C-alpha positions as CSV (number, residue, x, y, z in Angstrom):
1,X,22.0,-28.8,-63.5
2,X,25.0,-26.5,-62.7
3,X,26.5,-26.5,-59.3
4,X,25.1,-23.1,-58.4
5,X,21.6,-24.4,-59.2
6,X,22.2,-27.4,-57.0
7,X,23.3,-25.2,-54.1
8,X,20.1,-23.1,-54.7
9,X,18.1,-26.3,-54.4
10,X,19.5,-27.0,-51.0
11,X,19.0,-23.5,-49.9
12,X,15.3,-23.8,-50.8
13,X,15.2,-27.0,-48.8
14,X,16.8,-25.5,-45.7
15,X,14.5,-22.4,-46.0
16,X,11.3,-24.4,-46.2
17,X,12.5,-26.6,-43.3
18,X,12.6,-23.3,-41.3
19,X,8.9,-22.9,-42.0
20,X,8.2,-25.7,-39.5
21,X,10.1,-23.7,-36.8
22,X,8.2,-20.4,-37.3
23,X,4.9,-19.1,-36.1
24,X,3.7,-18.0,-39.6
25,X,0.0,-18.4,-40.3
26,X,-0.9,-21.9,-41.4
27,X,-2.1,-20.6,-44.8
28,X,1.3,-19.1,-45.5
29,X,3.1,-22.2,-44.3
30,X,0.9,-24.3,-46.5
31,X,1.5,-22.1,-49.6
32,X,5.2,-22.1,-49.1
33,X,5.3,-25.9,-48.6
34,X,3.4,-26.4,-51.8
35,X,5.6,-24.0,-53.8
36,X,8.9,-25.5,-52.6
37,X,8.6,-28.8,-54.5
38,X,7.7,-26.9,-57.7
39,X,10.8,-24.8,-57.4
40,X,12.9,-27.9,-56.7
41,X,11.4,-29.6,-59.7
42,X,12.0,-26.6,-62.1
43,X,15.6,-26.3,-60.9
44,X,16.2,-30.0,-61.1
45,X,14.8,-30.4,-64.7
46,X,16.3,-27.2,-66.0
47,X,19.6,-29.0,-66.8
48,X,18.1,-32.4,-67.3
49,X,20.6,-33.9,-64.8
50,X,18.3,-35.1,-62.0
51,X,15.7,-36.6,-64.4
52,X,18.4,-38.8,-65.9
53,X,21.5,-40.7,-64.8
54,X,23.9,-37.8,-65.7
55,X,24.7,-36.8,-62.2
56,X,28.0,-35.0,-61.6
57,X,30.1,-36.0,-58.7
58,X,29.3,-32.8,-56.9
59,X,25.6,-33.5,-57.2
60,X,26.1,-37.0,-55.9
61,X,28.0,-35.5,-53.0
62,X,25.1,-33.2,-52.3
63,X,22.7,-36.2,-52.4
64,X,24.9,-38.2,-50.1
65,X,24.9,-35.4,-47.5
66,X,21.5,-36.6,-46.4
67,X,22.7,-40.0,-45.4
68,X,22.2,-40.5,-41.7
69,X,19.4,-37.9,-41.4
70,X,15.9,-38.7,-40.2
71,X,12.7,-37.7,-42.0
72,X,9.0,-38.0,-41.1
73,X,6.0,-38.9,-43.3
74,X,2.8,-36.8,-43.1
75,X,-0.4,-37.1,-45.2
76,X,-1.5,-33.5,-44.5
77,X,-0.7,-32.2,-48.0
78,X,-1.2,-35.3,-50.1
79,X,-0.5,-39.0,-50.2
80,X,2.9,-40.2,-49.0
81,X,5.2,-41.5,-51.7
82,X,5.7,-45.1,-52.6
83,X,9.0,-46.8,-51.8
84,X,10.7,-49.6,-53.7
85,X,11.7,-53.0,-52.3
86,X,15.0,-52.8,-54.2
87,X,17.0,-50.1,-56.0
88,X,15.5,-50.8,-59.4
89,X,12.7,-49.0,-61.3
90,X,10.9,-52.3,-62.0
91,X,11.0,-53.6,-58.4
92,X,7.9,-54.0,-56.2
93,X,6.7,-50.8,-54.5
94,X,5.0,-50.5,-51.2
95,X,3.1,-47.8,-49.2
96,X,4.6,-47.1,-45.7
97,X,2.5,-46.1,-42.8
98,X,1.4,-42.5,-43.1
99,X,2.8,-41.5,-39.7
100,X,6.1,-43.5,-40.1
101,X,9.6,-42.0,-40.0
102,X,12.8,-43.2,-41.7
103,X,16.5,-42.8,-41.7
104,X,18.5,-42.5,-45.0
105,X,21.1,-45.2,-44.6
106,X,22.9,-45.1,-47.9
107,X,23.1,-43.6,-51.4
108,X,23.2,-46.6,-53.6
109,X,23.9,-46.8,-57.3
110,X,26.5,-44.0,-57.1
111,X,29.1,-45.9,-59.2
112,X,26.9,-46.0,-62.3
113,X,25.3,-42.6,-61.5
114,X,21.9,-44.2,-61.0
115,X,21.3,-43.2,-57.4
116,X,18.6,-44.4,-55.0
117,X,18.2,-43.5,-51.3
118,X,18.2,-46.6,-49.1
119,X,16.1,-46.0,-46.1
120,X,15.2,-47.8,-42.9
121,X,11.8,-47.2,-41.4
122,X,11.1,-47.0,-37.7
123,X,9.4,-50.4,-38.0
124,X,12.7,-51.8,-39.3
125,X,11.5,-52.2,-42.9
126,X,14.0,-51.2,-45.6
127,X,13.0,-49.4,-48.8
128,X,14.4,-47.3,-51.6
129,X,13.4,-44.1,-53.3
130,X,14.8,-42.1,-56.2
131,X,16.2,-38.7,-55.2
132,X,13.8,-36.9,-57.6
133,X,10.8,-38.6,-56.0
134,X,12.2,-37.7,-52.6
135,X,12.6,-34.0,-53.7
136,X,9.0,-33.9,-55.1
137,X,7.6,-35.0,-51.7
138,X,10.0,-33.0,-49.5
139,X,8.3,-30.5,-47.3
140,X,4.9,-31.7,-48.4
141,X,4.6,-35.4,-47.3
142,X,8.2,-35.9,-46.4
143,X,9.3,-33.6,-43.6
144,X,12.6,-32.8,-42.0
145,X,11.1,-32.1,-38.6
146,X,8.8,-34.3,-36.6
147,X,5.2,-32.9,-37.1
148,X,4.2,-34.6,-33.8
149,X,7.1,-33.4,-31.7
150,X,4.9,-31.0,-29.8
151,X,2.3,-33.7,-29.0
152,X,5.1,-36.1,-27.9
153,X,6.7,-33.4,-25.7
154,X,3.4,-32.6,-24.0
155,X,2.7,-36.3,-23.5
156,X,6.1,-36.9,-21.9
157,X,5.6,-33.8,-19.7
158,X,2.2,-35.0,-18.5
159,X,3.6,-38.5,-17.8
160,X,6.4,-37.0,-15.8
161,X,4.1,-34.7,-13.8
162,X,1.8,-37.7,-13.0
163,X,4.7,-39.8,-11.8
164,X,5.8,-36.9,-9.5
165,X,2.2,-36.5,-8.2
166,X,1.9,-40.2,-7.3
167,X,5.3,-40.3,-5.7
168,X,4.4,-37.2,-3.6
169,X,1.1,-38.8,-2.5
170,X,2.8,-42.0,-1.4
171,X,5.3,-40.1,0.6
172,X,2.6,-38.5,2.8
173,X,1.8,-39.7,6.3
174,X,-1.8,-40.5,5.3
175,X,-3.7,-43.8,5.6
176,X,-3.6,-46.2,2.7
177,X,-7.2,-45.5,1.9
178,X,-6.5,-41.7,1.8
179,X,-3.5,-42.2,-0.5
180,X,-5.5,-44.5,-2.8
181,X,-8.3,-41.9,-3.1
182,X,-5.9,-39.1,-3.7
183,X,-4.2,-41.1,-6.5
184,X,-7.7,-41.4,-8.1
185,X,-7.9,-37.6,-7.8
186,X,-10.5,-37.9,-5.0
187,X,-8.9,-35.9,-2.2
188,X,-10.2,-36.8,1.3
189,X,-11.7,-34.2,3.6
190,X,-9.2,-32.5,5.9
191,X,-6.4,-31.8,3.4
192,X,-5.2,-28.2,3.3
193,X,-5.2,-26.1,0.2
194,X,-1.5,-26.8,-0.6
195,X,-2.1,-30.6,-0.4
196,X,-5.2,-30.4,-2.6
197,X,-3.2,-28.5,-5.3
198,X,-0.6,-31.3,-5.3
199,X,-3.4,-33.9,-5.7
200,X,-5.6,-32.1,-8.3
201,X,-3.6,-29.2,-9.6
202,X,-4.8,-25.6,-9.4
203,X,-8.4,-24.7,-9.9
204,X,-9.7,-22.6,-12.7
205,X,-11.4,-20.2,-10.3
206,X,-11.6,-19.5,-6.6
207,X,-14.3,-17.5,-4.7
208,X,-13.8,-16.5,-1.1
209,X,-16.5,-15.6,1.5
210,X,-17.2,-15.6,5.2
211,X,-20.0,-17.6,6.8
212,X,-22.4,-16.1,9.4
213,X,-20.2,-17.8,12.1
214,X,-17.1,-15.9,10.8
215,X,-15.6,-19.1,9.2
216,X,-13.5,-18.4,6.2
217,X,-14.9,-20.3,3.2
218,X,-13.4,-20.9,-0.2
219,X,-15.0,-22.5,-3.3
220,X,-12.5,-24.1,-5.8
221,X,-13.9,-24.7,-9.3
222,X,-12.4,-27.3,-11.6
223,X,-12.7,-27.9,-15.3
224,X,-14.7,-31.1,-14.8
225,X,-17.4,-29.1,-13.0
226,X,-16.6,-30.2,-9.5
227,X,-16.5,-27.6,-6.7
228,X,-14.3,-28.1,-3.6
229,X,-15.5,-26.4,-0.4
230,X,-12.8,-25.3,2.2
231,X,-13.4,-24.0,5.7
232,X,-10.6,-22.3,7.4
233,X,-8.1,-23.6,4.8
234,X,-9.2,-27.3,5.1
235,X,-11.2,-29.3,2.6
236,X,-14.7,-29.8,3.9
237,X,-16.5,-31.5,1.0
238,X,-16.6,-31.9,-2.7
239,X,-19.8,-31.0,-4.6
240,X,-20.3,-33.7,-7.1
241,X,-20.4,-32.9,-10.8
242,X,-23.9,-32.1,-11.9
243,X,-25.0,-34.3,-14.8
244,X,-27.0,-32.6,-17.5
């Protein structure tokens, strides 16, 4: 492979990595991810260099540029690749966990131009993979971006919000029983609307009316089916969830 072709290969890799950061339709993302390894394969085999041990120094430099980077496994577009227990074709292979991640720690075999990526998985296990096998799986079952980053971010946000909620409840001048109920998301009668929002969060719908005795009444509806009744801004009662 000539140097320009090798640079093109890395341009394709960077471009497909950008797919994970876009809002393109999933069908388009899937198609592009499937085509990318084919383009990488055609470029890599055009000159015969990557399929053999005739790597140039510049090509080895390009491979070594991935050392220190983290990648994630994902079975969404096929089985994850096998990894070797040592940098030799005849060594024992193993299947990592489908949702594991790994760091490329070293490019071994450079001196005799027979390179392998040495990787360390999140579990601590060490493995090896040929660069051509890595390229074949890249952007299909080996990803440069964490596919579960959004889920982890949401989980961390929810955990932080729950921590703040409990701390706020414990800081209120309420009885121990009232605090315990509020922590269980069972606000006691007498709380005002602002306090209930801190305990349960905002409702999905509010209806306002006035009773025959001119008392302002609000009904707060929550996703779980419960309805909170307020009179003059204070919680009066909670209508239990109706079981079907």
